[in-house]
C-alpha positions as CSV (number, residue, x, y, z in Angstrom):
1,M,0.0,0.0,0.0
2,F,2.9,2.4,0.8
3,E,4.9,1.5,-2.4
4,S,4.5,4.7,-4.3
5,L,5.0,7.0,-1.1
6,T,8.1,4.9,-0.3
7,G,9.5,5.4,-3.9
8,R,8.8,9.2,-3.7
9,L,10.3,9.8,-0.2
10,G,13.3,7.4,-1.2
11,D,14.1,9.8,-4.2
12,V,13.8,13.1,-2.3
13,L,15.7,11.9,0.8
14,G,18.3,10.0,-1.5
15,R,19.2,13.3,-3.1
16,L,19.8,14.9,0.1
17,T,22.3,12.1,1.1
18,K,24.4,12.9,-2.0
19,R,25.2,16.4,-0.9
20,G,27.9,17.0,1.6
21,A,26.7,20.1,3.5
22,L,23.1,21.3,3.6
23,T,21.6,24.7,3.8
24,E,18.3,25.7,5.1
25,A,17.2,26.2,1.4
26,D,18.1,22.5,0.6
27,V,16.0,21.3,3.5
28,T,12.9,23.6,2.6
29,E,13.2,22.4,-1.0
30,A,13.2,18.7,0.1
31,L,10.3,19.2,2.3
32,R,8.3,20.8,-0.4
33,E,8.6,17.5,-2.3
34,V,7.8,15.5,0.8
35,R,4.6,17.6,1.2
36,V,3.6,16.9,-2.5
37,A,4.4,13.2,-2.0
38,L,2.2,13.0,1.1
39,L,-0.7,14.9,-0.6
40,E,-0.4,12.5,-3.5
41,A,-0.6,9.5,-1.1
42,D,-4.2,10.9,0.0
43,V,-2.9,12.1,3.5
44,A,-5.3,14.8,4.8
45,L,-4.1,18.3,4.2
46,P,-4.1,19.4,8.0
47,V,-2.0,16.4,8.9
48,V,0.5,17.2,6.1
49,K,0.8,20.8,7.3
50,S,1.3,19.8,10.8
51,F,3.9,17.1,9.9
52,I,5.9,19.5,7.6
53,K,5.9,22.2,10.2
54,R,7.2,19.8,12.9
55,V,9.9,18.3,10.6
56,K,11.1,21.8,9.4
57,T,11.3,23.1,13.1
58,R,13.6,20.3,13.9
59,A,15.4,19.8,10.6
60,V,16.7,23.3,10.2
61,G,18.1,23.5,13.7
62,T,21.7,24.2,14.2
63,E,22.4,20.6,15.6
64,V,21.1,19.0,12.4
65,L,22.7,21.3,9.7
66,K,26.0,21.5,11.5
67,S,26.1,17.8,12.3
68,V,28.6,15.3,10.8
69,N,26.1,13.9,8.4
70,P,23.2,16.4,8.1
71,A,21.2,14.4,5.5
72,Q,21.1,11.3,7.8
73,M,19.9,13.6,10.6
74,V,17.1,14.9,8.3
75,I,16.0,11.3,7.6
76,K,16.1,10.7,11.3
77,V,13.9,13.7,11.9
78,V,11.4,12.5,9.2
79,H,11.4,9.1,10.6
80,D,10.7,10.2,14.2
81,Q,7.9,12.5,13.0
82,L,6.3,9.6,10.9
83,I,6.2,7.6,14.0
84,E,4.6,10.4,16.0
85,M,2.0,10.8,13.3
86,L,1.2,7.1,13.2
87,G,0.7,6.9,17.0
88,S,4.3,6.8,18.7
89,E,3.7,3.4,20.5
90,Q,1.8,0.2,19.8
91,Q,-1.6,0.0,21.3
92,E,-2.6,-3.5,22.2
93,L,-6.0,-5.0,22.6
94,N,-7.3,-4.4,26.1
95,L,-8.0,-7.6,27.9
96,V,-8.0,-6.3,31.4
97,A,-11.6,-6.6,32.5
98,V,-13.9,-9.1,34.4
99,P,-14.7,-12.0,32.0
100,P,-16.3,-12.2,29.6
101,V,-14.6,-9.2,28.0
102,V,-17.0,-7.7,25.4
103,Y,-15.5,-6.6,22.0
104,M,-17.9,-4.7,19.8
105,M,-17.2,-4.5,16.0
106,V,-18.6,-1.5,14.2
107,G,-18.3,-0.1,10.8
108,L,-19.9,0.3,7.4
109,Q,-21.2,-2.6,5.3
110,G,-18.4,-4.1,3.1
111,S,-15.5,-2.9,5.2
112,G,-14.7,-6.4,6.4
113,K,-16.3,-6.4,9.7
114,T,-17.5,-10.1,9.9
115,T,-14.2,-11.6,8.5
116,S,-12.3,-9.4,10.9
117,T,-14.4,-10.6,13.8
118,A,-13.3,-14.2,12.8
119,K,-9.7,-13.0,12.3
120,I,-9.5,-11.4,15.9
121,S,-11.1,-14.4,17.4
122,K,-8.6,-16.7,15.9
123,W,-5.7,-14.4,16.9
124,L,-6.9,-14.3,20.6
125,T,-7.4,-17.9,20.8
126,E,-4.0,-18.9,19.2
127,K,-1.7,-16.0,20.4
128,Q,-3.4,-15.1,23.7
129,G,-4.7,-18.5,24.7
130,K,-8.4,-17.0,25.4
131,K,-11.6,-18.8,25.1
132,V,-13.6,-16.8,22.6
133,M,-17.3,-16.8,21.5
134,M,-18.7,-14.9,18.4
135,A,-22.2,-13.5,18.0
136,S,-23.7,-11.9,15.0
137,L,-26.1,-8.9,15.6
138,D,-26.6,-8.2,11.9
139,V,-30.2,-9.1,11.3
140,R,-30.5,-6.9,8.2
141,R,-27.9,-8.2,5.8
142,P,-29.0,-11.6,4.2
143,A,-27.1,-14.5,5.6
144,A,-24.8,-12.3,7.8
145,Q,-25.4,-14.6,10.8
146,E,-24.8,-17.7,8.8
147,Q,-21.6,-16.2,7.4
148,L,-20.2,-15.8,11.0
149,K,-21.4,-19.3,11.8
150,I,-19.4,-20.6,8.8
151,L,-16.3,-18.7,10.0
152,G,-16.7,-20.1,13.5
153,E,-16.7,-23.6,12.0
154,Q,-13.5,-23.0,9.8
155,T,-11.7,-21.5,12.8
156,G,-13.0,-23.8,15.4
157,I,-14.5,-21.1,17.4
158,A,-17.9,-21.1,19.1
159,T,-20.7,-18.9,17.8
160,L,-24.1,-18.0,19.4
161,P,-26.9,-20.2,18.1
162,I,-29.2,-18.2,15.8
163,I,-32.7,-17.5,16.9
164,E,-34.7,-16.1,13.9
165,G,-36.6,-12.8,14.6
166,Q,-34.6,-11.7,17.6
167,M,-33.5,-8.1,17.6
168,P,-29.8,-6.8,18.0
169,V,-29.9,-5.7,21.6
170,D,-31.7,-8.9,22.7
171,I,-29.1,-11.0,20.7
172,A,-26.3,-9.0,22.6
173,K,-27.9,-9.7,26.1
174,R,-28.2,-13.4,25.2
175,A,-24.6,-13.5,24.0
176,V,-23.2,-12.0,27.2
177,Q,-25.3,-14.3,29.4
178,S,-24.4,-17.3,27.3
179,A,-20.6,-16.3,27.5
180,K,-20.8,-16.1,31.4
181,L,-22.4,-19.6,31.7
182,Q,-20.0,-21.1,29.5
183,G,-16.8,-19.5,31.1
184,V,-15.9,-17.6,27.9
185,D,-13.0,-15.0,28.2
186,V,-13.9,-12.8,25.3
187,I,-17.3,-12.3,23.5
188,M,-17.0,-10.8,20.0
189,L,-20.2,-8.8,18.9
190,D,-20.4,-8.3,15.1
191,T,-22.9,-5.5,14.7
192,A,-24.8,-4.5,11.6
193,G,-23.4,-2.1,9.0
194,R,-24.9,0.2,6.3
195,L,-23.9,1.5,2.9
196,H,-23.5,4.9,4.6
197,V,-23.8,6.3,8.0
198,D,-27.5,7.0,9.0
199,E,-29.4,7.6,12.2
200,S,-31.0,4.2,12.5
201,L,-27.5,2.6,12.3
202,M,-26.2,4.9,14.9
203,A,-29.1,4.4,17.3
204,E,-29.0,0.6,17.1
205,M,-25.1,0.7,17.7
206,E,-25.7,3.2,20.7
207,A,-28.3,0.9,22.2
208,V,-26.0,-2.2,22.1
209,H,-23.1,-0.2,23.4
210,K,-25.2,0.9,26.3
211,E,-26.5,-2.6,27.1
212,T,-23.1,-4.5,26.9
213,G,-20.5,-1.8,28.1
214,P,-17.8,-3.2,25.8
215,T,-14.2,-3.0,26.9
216,E,-13.1,-2.5,23.2
217,T,-15.2,-0.8,20.5
218,L,-13.3,-1.6,17.3
219,L,-14.1,0.3,14.1
220,V,-13.3,-1.6,10.9
221,V,-12.5,0.6,8.0
222,D,-11.5,-0.2,4.5
223,S,-8.1,1.4,3.6
224,L,-8.9,1.5,-0.1
225,T,-11.6,4.3,0.6
226,G,-8.8,6.6,1.4
227,Q,-9.8,9.8,3.2
228,D,-13.5,8.7,3.4
229,A,-12.2,6.1,5.8
230,V,-11.2,9.0,8.2
231,N,-14.5,10.8,7.8
232,V,-16.3,7.6,8.7
233,A,-14.1,7.1,11.7
234,E,-14.9,10.7,12.9
235,Q,-18.7,10.2,12.6
236,F,-18.6,6.9,14.5
237,K,-16.4,8.4,17.2
238,S,-18.8,11.2,17.7
239,R,-21.6,8.7,18.7
240,V,-19.8,5.9,20.6
241,D,-16.4,5.6,22.3
242,V,-14.3,4.1,19.6
243,T,-11.2,2.7,21.3
244,G,-9.3,1.4,18.4
245,I,-9.4,1.0,14.6
246,V,-8.9,-2.2,12.5
247,M,-7.7,-1.3,9.0
248,T,-8.6,-3.8,6.2
249,R,-7.1,-4.5,2.7
250,I,-3.7,-3.2,3.6
251,D,-2.4,-5.5,0.8
252,G,-4.4,-3.6,-1.7
253,D,-3.1,-0.9,-4.1
254,G,-4.6,2.1,-2.1
255,R,-2.3,5.1,-1.4
256,G,-1.9,4.7,2.4
257,G,-3.3,8.2,3.1
258,A,-6.0,6.8,5.5
259,A,-3.5,5.0,7.7
260,L,-1.2,8.0,7.9
261,S,-4.1,10.4,8.7
262,M,-6.2,8.2,10.9
263,R,-4.5,8.6,14.2
264,E,-3.9,12.5,14.1
265,V,-7.4,13.3,12.7
266,T,-9.6,11.1,15.0
267,G,-7.3,10.5,17.9
268,C,-8.0,6.8,17.8
269,P,-5.1,4.4,17.6
270,I,-4.8,1.9,14.8
271,K,-4.6,-1.5,16.6
272,L,-4.6,-4.1,13.9
273,L,-4.1,-4.4,10.1
274,G,-5.9,-6.9,7.8
275,T,-3.1,-8.0,5.4
276,G,-5.0,-10.5,3.2
277,E,-8.2,-12.6,2.8
278,K,-7.1,-15.6,4.7
279,L,-8.1,-15.9,8.3
280,D,-4.6,-15.7,9.7
281,A,-3.7,-12.6,7.6
282,L,-3.9,-10.1,10.6
283,E,-1.0,-8.3,12.3
284,A,-0.5,-5.9,15.1
285,F,0.0,-2.3,14.2
286,H,3.5,-1.1,15.1
287,P,4.1,2.6,14.1
288,D,7.8,2.3,14.2
289,R,7.7,-0.7,11.9
290,I,5.4,1.0,9.4
291,A,7.6,4.1,9.4
292,N,10.6,1.8,8.6
293,R,8.7,0.3,5.6
294,I,7.6,3.8,4.3
295,L,11.2,5.1,4.4
296,G,12.3,1.9,2.6
297,M,14.3,0.7,5.8
298,G,12.5,-2.7,5.8
299,D,10.9,-4.5,8.6
300,I,13.3,-7.1,9.9
301,V,11.5,-7.6,13.3
302,S,8.1,-8.5,11.6
303,L,10.0,-10.8,9.2
304,V,11.7,-12.6,12.1
305,E,8.3,-12.8,14.0
306,K,6.6,-14.3,11.0
307,A,9.4,-16.8,10.5
308,A,9.1,-17.9,14.2
309,E,5.3,-18.4,13.7
310,T,5.4,-20.3,10.5
311,I,8.6,-22.5,10.7
312,E,7.8,-25.7,12.3
313,K,10.6,-26.6,15.0
314,D,10.8,-30.3,14.1
315,E,11.2,-29.7,10.3
316,A,13.9,-27.0,11.1
317,E,15.8,-29.3,13.3
318,K,15.7,-32.2,10.7
319,L,16.9,-29.8,8.0
320,A,19.7,-28.5,10.3
321,L,21.0,-32.1,10.9
322,K,20.9,-32.8,7.2
323,M,22.8,-29.5,6.5
324,Q,25.5,-30.5,8.8
325,K,25.8,-33.8,6.9
326,G,25.9,-31.9,3.5
327,M,22.5,-33.3,2.5
328,F,19.6,-31.7,0.8
329,D,17.0,-33.6,-1.3
330,L,14.0,-32.5,-3.1
331,D,11.7,-33.1,0.0
332,D,13.7,-30.6,1.8
333,L,13.3,-28.2,-1.2
334,A,9.5,-28.7,-1.2
335,S,9.5,-28.0,2.6
336,Q,11.3,-24.7,2.0
337,L,8.8,-23.7,-0.7
338,R,5.9,-24.5,1.6
339,Q,7.4,-22.3,4.4
340,M,8.0,-19.5,2.1
341,R,4.4,-19.5,0.9
342,K,3.3,-19.6,4.5
343,M,5.3,-16.4,5.2
344,G,3.6,-14.6,2.4
345,G,5.5,-15.6,-0.6
346,M,8.5,-14.0,-2.3
347,N,6.9,-10.5,-2.7
348,G,5.8,-10.6,1.0
349,L,9.2,-11.4,2.2
350,I,11.2,-9.1,-0.2
351,G,9.0,-6.2,0.8
352,M,10.2,-6.4,4.4
353,L,14.0,-6.2,3.5
354,P,15.9,-2.9,3.9
355,G,16.7,-1.0,0.8
356,V,14.3,-3.0,-1.5
357,G,12.3,0.4,-2.3
358,K,15.5,1.5,-4.4
359,M,15.4,-1.7,-6.4
360,K,11.8,-1.6,-7.4
361,K,12.4,-1.2,-11.1
362,Q,14.8,-4.2,-11.1
363,L,12.3,-6.3,-9.0
364,D,9.5,-5.3,-11.5
365,A,11.6,-6.4,-14.4
366,A,12.3,-9.7,-12.7
367,N,8.6,-10.4,-12.6
368,L,8.5,-12.2,-9.4
369,D,5.4,-14.5,-9.3
370,D,4.4,-16.3,-6.1
371,R,2.5,-18.9,-8.3
372,L,5.9,-20.1,-9.2
373,L,6.3,-21.6,-5.6
374,V,3.1,-23.5,-6.1
375,R,4.3,-24.8,-9.6
376,Q,7.7,-26.0,-8.3
377,E,5.8,-27.8,-5.4
378,A,3.6,-29.5,-7.8
379,M,6.6,-30.7,-9.9
380,I,8.1,-32.2,-6.8
381,Q,4.9,-33.9,-5.8
382,S,4.7,-35.5,-9.2
383,M,8.0,-37.4,-8.5
384,T,8.2,-40.7,-6.7
385,P,9.7,-40.8,-3.1
386,K,12.7,-42.5,-4.6
387,E,13.2,-39.7,-7.2
388,R,12.9,-37.0,-4.5
389,R,15.6,-38.7,-2.5
390,N,17.9,-39.3,-5.5
391,P,17.4,-36.5,-8.1
392,Q,20.3,-37.9,-10.3
393,I,18.2,-40.8,-11.4
394,I,15.8,-38.5,-13.1
395,A,16.5,-39.1,-16.8
396,A,14.7,-37.8,-19.8
397,S,11.7,-40.3,-19.7
398,R,11.1,-39.6,-16.1
399,K,11.2,-35.8,-16.7
400,K,8.6,-36.1,-19.3
401,R,6.4,-38.0,-16.9
402,I,6.9,-35.4,-14.2
403,A,6.2,-32.5,-16.5
404,A,2.9,-34.2,-17.7
405,G,1.8,-34.9,-14.1
406,S,2.2,-31.4,-12.9
407,G,1.1,-29.6,-16.1
408,M,4.5,-28.1,-16.7
409,T,7.2,-28.5,-19.4
410,V,10.4,-30.5,-19.5
411,Q,12.3,-27.2,-19.4
412,D,10.6,-26.1,-16.2
413,V,11.6,-29.6,-14.7
414,N,15.2,-28.9,-15.8
415,R,15.2,-25.4,-14.1
416,L,13.9,-27.0,-10.8
417,L,16.5,-29.6,-10.9
418,K,19.3,-27.1,-11.6
419,Q,18.1,-24.9,-8.8
420,H,18.1,-28.0,-6.4
421,K,21.6,-28.8,-7.6
422,Q,22.9,-25.4,-6.7
423,M,21.3,-25.5,-3.2
424,A,22.6,-29.0,-2.6
425,G,26.1,-27.8,-3.6
426,M,25.8,-25.1,-1.1
427,M,24.9,-27.5,1.6
428,K,28.1,-29.6,0.7
429,K,30.2,-26.5,1.1
430,V,28.7,-25.7,4.5
431,K,29.7,-29.2,5.5
432,K,33.3,-28.8,4.4
433,L,33.6,-25.3,6.0
434,G,32.1,-26.4,9.2
435,K,31.2,-24.0,12.1
436,K,34.8,-22.9,12.4
437,G,35.4,-22.1,8.9
438,I,32.2,-19.8,8.7
439,A,33.1,-18.1,12.0
440,R,36.5,-17.1,10.6
441,G,35.0,-15.4,7.5
442,G,34.5,-18.7,5.6
443,M,31.4,-17.3,3.9
444,Q,33.5,-16.5,0.9
445,G,33.9,-20.2,0.4
446,L,30.1,-20.5,-0.1
447,L,30.1,-18.2,-3.1
448,P,30.7,-19.4,-6.8
449,P,34.3,-19.2,-8.2
450,G,35.4,-15.7,-9.1
451,M,32.8,-14.0,-7.0
452,K,33.9,-12.0,-4.0
453,L,32.2,-10.6,-1.0
């Protein structure tokens, strides 16, 4: 979502770093371009004015312009102010209340409320170890209650039984009573939405809020709606005490202005981000990490966290033992491909690496396609267990059979086998070098002949 903004800011701040000394005029000119980049990214005008004013006040100070590396100091000032604009510190979901803790989900129709309800429930169950129940209060949208029931079955989370004709406030009362009887830690109330903000929606929402006294009232907004998402947040906040915002479709091609404006305009912290359609595509909002991504500094912490969540310990230990022996077969390669897909594919991983924003043109030219991982896995699955353990026995006739079985060509199979051969060769070098060799700078020995670090 922040790609175009990252590219623009990278160009502007990159030009500053090429200059030795900086004058006040240089900084003013750069900030003028930063202002245009933020406005083009659909950031609210008052937010842009306030941001530029704060950056300029600090960036043209004597300690910055007279520092050893003024350009880096300016980048640091921009980075710090971006974090402040996004909310300074991460705001976690509040679970400090007498169970059952009531979470009320509000928002317009189509913003992703019901799916977000299921995502948060799954997140609380798996990461916080809470017993969660979901209840749909949406009696207006056709099959809304059935949708939540199906999502509950998919995630293994209990849902309140549907009683036809019951009104939202009565459903909310029954949900809280049922949660108390069943020893539930958190009850998620999925309220009705509308195509636009109207009085009947607000009155219904206020009645449910008054009846249940929720610990968290989470507003779900669609990041693709841009500044309209900020306007919706202001309207909801004027009627109920919105405690946090969940932004959906962050993986879309929106311009990021809503995320950058939301905190400063509404005063509500963004707590969670919906990063995809799958029920595990949810992540906590960390202002400092988002600022790093916007400035092309990458997000190594999130990458490591994602790896820790998806990599299975047993498989990792087996692979480590094989690596020590210099072994790496096609089953191991298939395992690595699966792990990469779980972590968000090639594009998802590359986007978290520092400095990737500057390589955008080269990456676009490389035409990275995450479907390639699926195709490679299909080719490996078309092989017999013996072929996967001993790739050297795969002759021309076997290649034709594997290609036909996976819907690929013989050339694709050859490319896969070549890739495996290179990786297997790397494992053998690791074995030869041993821990001692790598510790003494032996990484050079892992590179192809003629290539230097």
